[in-house]
C-alpha positions in Angstrom: 0.0 0.0 0.0 -1.0 2.2 1.0 3.1 1.7 0.4 4.8 3.8 3.6 7.6 5.3 6.3 4.8 6.2 8.6 5.2 7.4 12.1 3.2 5.2 14.5 1.8 6.6 17.7 0.1 5.2 20.7 -3.7 4.8 20.5 -5.5 7.2 22.7 -8.7 7.8 20.9 -12.3 8.4 21.8 -14.8 6.1 20.1 -17.4 8.0 18.2 -20.5 6.3 16.9 -22.7 7.5 14.1 -25.9 5.4 13.7 -27.9 4.9 10.6 -30.5 2.4 9.5 -29.2 -0.2 7.1 -31.1 -0.1 3.8 -32.8 -3.4 3.3 -31.5 -4.9 6.5 -33.7 -7.1 8.8 -35.3 -5.0 11.5 -33.3 -6.7 14.3 -30.1 -5.6 12.7 -29.0 -1.9 12.6 -26.1 -0.5 10.8 -23.5 1.4 12.8 -20.3 3.2 12.1 -17.5 3.6 14.7 -14.6 6.1 14.2 -11.5 6.4 16.3 -8.1 8.1 15.8 -4.4 7.7 16.4 -4.0 4.0 15.7 -1.3 3.7 13.0 -1.3 7.5 13.0 -4.5 7.7 10.9 -8.2 7.6 11.1 -10.0 4.3 11.5 -13.6 3.8 10.5 -15.5 0.5 11.0 -19.0 -0.1 9.7 -21.1 -3.1 10.5 -24.3 -4.3 12.0 -25.6 -5.2 15.4 -28.8 -5.9 17.3 -28.1 -2.8 19.5 -25.6 0.0 19.8 -24.2 -1.6 22.9 -23.6 -5.0 21.2 -21.9 -3.3 18.3 -19.8 -1.2 20.6 -18.6 -4.3 22.5 -17.4 -5.8 19.2 -15.7 -2.6 18.1 -13.8 -2.4 21.3 -12.4 -5.9 20.7 -11.3 -4.9 17.2 -9.8 -1.6 18.4 -7.9 -3.5 21.1 -6.4 -5.7 18.3 -5.4 -2.7 16.2 -3.8 -1.0 19.2 -1.8 -4.2 19.8 -0.5 -4.3 16.3 0.2 -0.6 16.4 2.5 -1.1 19.4 4.1 -4.3 18.1 5.0 -2.8 14.6 6.1 0.6 16.0 9.6 1.7 15.0 9.6 4.9 16.9 8.2 4.3 20.4 8.8 1.9 23.3 6.0 0.3 25.3 6.3 -1.2 28.8 6.5 -5.0 28.7 6.7 -5.2 24.9 9.5 -6.1 22.6 8.5 -4.5 19.3 10.1 -3.6 16.0 12.0 -0.7 17.6 13.4 -3.2 20.2 14.7 -5.4 17.4 16.3 -2.4 15.6 17.9 -1.2 18.9 19.5 -4.7 19.2 20.9 -4.9 15.6 24.2 -6.6 15.8 23.9 -7.1 19.5 21.7 -10.2 19.9 18.4 -12.0 19.2 15.3 -10.4 20.6 12.5 -12.6 22.0 9.3 -11.2 20.5 5.6 -11.8 19.9 4.7 -14.3 17.2 2.7 -11.6 15.5 5.9 -9.9 14.7 7.5 -13.1 13.4 4.5 -13.8 11.2 4.6 -10.3 9.8 8.4 -10.6 9.0 7.9 -14.0 7.4 5.1 -12.6 5.3 7.3 -9.6 4.4 10.1 -11.9 3.2 7.5 -13.7 1.0 6.4 -10.4 -0.5 10.0 -9.3 -1.1 10.4 -12.4 -3.3 7.0 -11.9 -4.9 7.7 -8.3 -5.8 11.3 -8.9 -6.9 12.7 -6.8 -4.1 10.4 -3.8 -4.7 9.1 -4.1 -1.1 12.0 -4.5 1.4 11.3 -4.1 5.1 15.1 -4.1 5.6 15.4 -0.6 4.0 15.0 1.2 7.3 18.5 2.7 7.0 17.6 4.4 3.7 14.1 5.4 4.7 15.2 7.0 8.0 17.4 9.4 6.0 14.5 10.4 3.8 12.3 10.7 6.8 14.8 13.1 8.5 15.2 15.3 5.4 11.4 15.3 4.8 10.7 16.3 8.4 13.3 19.1 8.2 12.0 20.3 4.9 8.4 20.5 6.1 9.5 22.3 9.3 11.7 24.8 7.4 10.6 24.9 3.7 13.2 27.5 2.8 16.0 25.1 3.8 14.5 22.0 2.3 17.1 19.8 0.6 17.6 16.3 -0.8 19.7 13.7 1.0 23.2 13.4 -0.6 23.3 10.3 -2.9 26.5 9.1 -1.3 24.7 9.0 2.1 21.9 7.0 0.6 24.2 4.6 -1.2 26.1 4.0 2.1 22.9 3.3 3.9 21.7 1.0 1.0 24.7 -1.3 1.9 22.8 -2.3 5.0 19.5 -3.5 3.5 20.1 -7.2 2.9 16.9 -8.9 4.0 18.7 -12.2 4.3 20.4 -10.7 7.4 17.0 -10.6 9.2 17.4 -13.9 11.1 14.1 -15.4 12.4 14.1 -18.3 14.8 10.5 -19.4 15.0 11.1 -22.1 17.6 12.8 -19.7 19.9 10.5 -16.8 18.9 13.4 -14.5 18.3 14.5 -12.0 15.6 18.1 -10.9 15.1 19.5 -8.3 12.7 23.0 -9.6 12.0 24.1 -6.3 10.4 24.5 -3.7 13.2 23.7 -0.9 10.8 20.5 -2.4 9.6 17.0 -1.4 10.7 13.5 -2.6 9.9 10.8 -0.4 8.5 7.5 -2.2 8.0 5.6 0.9 6.7 5.0 -0.7 3.3 3.2 -3.7 4.7 2.6 -3.5 8.4 -0.7 -1.6 8.4 -2.2 -3.7 5.7 -1.1 -6.9 7.4 -2.7 -5.7 10.7 -6.0 -4.8 8.9 -6.1 -8.3 7.4 -5.5 -10.0 10.8 -8.2 -7.8 12.4 -10.6 -8.6 9.6 -10.0 -12.3 10.2 -10.6 -11.7 13.9 -13.9 -9.9 13.2 -15.2 -13.0 11.5 -14.1 -15.1 14.5 -16.3 -13.0 16.8 -19.3 -13.2 14.5 -19.0 -10.0 12.4 -19.8 -11.4 9.0 -20.7 -8.1 7.4 -18.2 -5.4 8.2 -16.1 -2.8 6.4 -12.7 -1.8 8.0 -10.9 1.3 6.9 -7.6 2.2 8.4 -6.2 5.2 6.5 -5.8 4.1 2.9 -6.3 0.4 3.7 -9.8 -0.8 3.3 -11.0 -4.4 3.9 -14.5 -5.7 3.2 -15.6 -8.7 5.2 -18.5 -10.2 3.3 -20.9 -7.7 1.8 -23.7 -5.6 3.2 -26.4 -7.4 5.2 -28.9 -6.9 2.4 -26.8 -8.9 0.0 -25.3 -6.0 -1.9 -21.6 -5.2 -2.0 -19.9 -2.5 -0.1 -19.3 0.7 -2.1 -16.0 2.5 -1.6 -14.7 5.7 -2.9 -11.1 5.9 -4.1 -9.7 9.3 -3.1 -8.9 12.0 -5.6 -5.1 12.8 -5.4 -6.0 16.3 -6.5 -6.7 17.5 -3.0 -7.9 20.9 -4.4 -10.6 19.3 -6.5 -14.3 19.6 -5.6 -14.7 15.8 -6.4 -13.4 13.8 -3.4 -13.3 10.5 -5.3 -12.1 9.6 -8.7 -13.8 6.3 -8.9 -16.1 4.1 -6.7 -15.8 0.4 -6.5 -18.1 -2.3 -5.2 -16.5 -5.1 -3.2 -17.2 -8.1 -0.9 -14.5 -10.2 0.7 -11.8 -8.1 -0.8 -9.4 -5.3 0.1 -8.2 -2.1 -1.6 -5.1 -0.2 -0.8 -3.9 3.0 -2.3 -0.4 4.4 -2.5 0.1 8.0 -3.6 2.2 11.1 -3.5 -0.4 13.5 -2.2 -0.4 13.1 1.6 3.2 12.5 2.8 5.8 14.6 0.8 7.9 17.7 0.9 8.9 20.3 -1.7 12.5 21.0 -2.8 13.1 23.6 -5.5 9.4 23.5 -6.5 9.5 19.7 -7.0 7.4 17.3 -4.8 9.2 14.3 -3.3 6.9 11.7 -1.7 7.6 9.2 1.0 7.6 6.1 -1.3 11.2 5.3 -2.1 12.2 3.2 -5.1 14.8 0.6 -3.8 16.5 0.6 -7.2 17.1 4.4 -7.5 16.9 5.2 -3.7 14.8 8.2 -4.8 11.0 8.8 -4.4 9.0 7.3 -7.3 7.4 9.8 -9.6 5.5 7.9 -12.3 2.0 8.4 -10.9 -0.2 10.4 -8.5 -1.6 7.2 -7.1 -1.9 3.5 -7.5 -4.8 1.4 -6.0 -4.6 -2.4 -5.7 -7.5 -4.8 -5.1 -6.7 -8.2 -3.7 -8.2 -10.7 -1.3 -5.5 -10.0 1.4 -4.9 -6.6 2.8 -1.3 -7.2 3.6 -0.6 -8.3 0.0 -2.5 -5.4 -1.4 -0.5 -3.0 0.8 2.8 -4.4 -0.4 1.7 -4.7 -4.0 0.5 -1.1 -4.2 3.9 0.1 -3.0 5.8 -2.1 -5.5 3.6 -1.2 -8.4 3.9 2.5 -7.6 7.7 2.0 -8.0 7.3 0.5 -11.5 6.6 2.1 -14.8 3.1 1.7 -16.0 4.1 -0.9 -18.6 6.1 -2.9 -16.0 3.3 -2.6 -13.4 0.6 -3.6 -15.9 2.5 -6.8 -16.9 3.2 -7.6 -13.3 -0.4 -7.2 -12.1 -1.9 -9.0 -15.0 0.4 -11.9 -14.2 -1.0 -12.2 -10.6 -4.1 -14.2 -9.9 -6.8 -12.3 -8.0 -5.1 -8.9 -8.1 -6.2 -5.8 -10.0 -4.8 -2.3 -10.1 -5.8 1.3 -11.1 -3.2 3.9 -12.0 -3.9 7.7 -11.7 -1.4 9.4 -13.9 0.1 12.8 -13.2 -2.2 14.4 -15.8 -5.2 13.0 -14.1 -6.0 10.2 -16.6 -6.8 6.8 -15.3 -5.7 3.4 -16.5 -6.7 -0.1 -15.4 -5.4 -3.6 -15.2 -7.1 -6.3 -17.2 -10.2 -6.8 -15.0 -10.2 -3.8 -12.6 -13.3 -2.3 -14.3 -15.4 -5.3 -13.2 -15.2 -3.7 -9.7 -16.3 -0.2 -10.8 -19.7 0.9 -9.4 -22.3 1.5 -12.0 
C-alpha cells in the first residue's frame, strides 16, 4: 500500500458512533459506524451491524484492542512497557536476538515472502535508507526555505545495510536478530495492511460477517452488506484541491483495496514534490503516478503490491499485475488520466 515510512503513535482515541438504519437490512439488525483516531497515525472507521448499539460497541472495542496491539508491536519509533516491538529489534541490531511476539515473526515472514513476490520492490530491511529520507522530509516541512535532498553518497552508504537475508528469524525460539549492526527494519510498506487483514479475520471469528474496516488508505470488506449487496467504496482523488473527493467508486465483498500515492506525505524541494515512497533501485522517491490502487483478497498483500507497483513504470506494473491471480490495479497518472489492469473495471460501481 497504501506503500509507507509512517510514524506510529500510541492509540489514545475516543470512540465516536454514528448510527444509521441499514437499507434493506432485517429489523433486528441496525447499521452502525465507529470512528477512532491515532492508531497507525491515521483515522480508523469500521462499519457493521448489530442488534443494538451496545452490542456493536462491544465488538468494536475488541477490534480496536487488536489494532492497538498491532500498532504497538509494529512501531519503530516508540517503546511500550513490557513489549519487545520492531523498535526493540532495531535497537539490538548486531547485539543479539530479541524474543518477541509471534505476530511480529509472522509479519516478518510474510514480508520476506512479499520481497520475493515483488522482486525486491518491497523490502522491510530498508530502514537505514528510509530513515534518512524521513529526517530530510521532516526538516524540509518544518523549514521549507531550507528543504534539501539527501546526498546520494549518504543514501548509497545506507543501502549497503538493506540485505533482507540478514534478518534472522528463529521461529522455535520466537526471536528475531538483525545480524548487520547498521540495519534497521521499517514495516511501513506492509505492516498496516497486514494488521488490517488480521483484524478482519478476527472480526469473522467473533461473529462479524458483514463489516467494512478502513484504516487510512487500507480498506477491507468482510462479506458484503447485510442486504446482500456489496460495499461501495470511494477511491480518493489525489488532487486535494478538487471539488470531487473521489475519482472512482468500487463495489466489493470479501476483498481489500489499498492506495499508495504522492499527495499526503511529501515535501517540496526547488518546487519539486518528493513523496515518501522510495524506489529501492534508485533510492529516490518514485514519480511515475499520482496514485496506484490495488485490489486483492488479502490486505497485507494489497499494501505491499500497491507500493511495489507504484515504484514501477506503467508498462512494468501492468504486466506484473496482469500476471497475478486475483489482483487488479488502477493507476492515476500525473495528468489525471486513469488506467486499469485487465479486470479492474469489473469492480467499478455502475
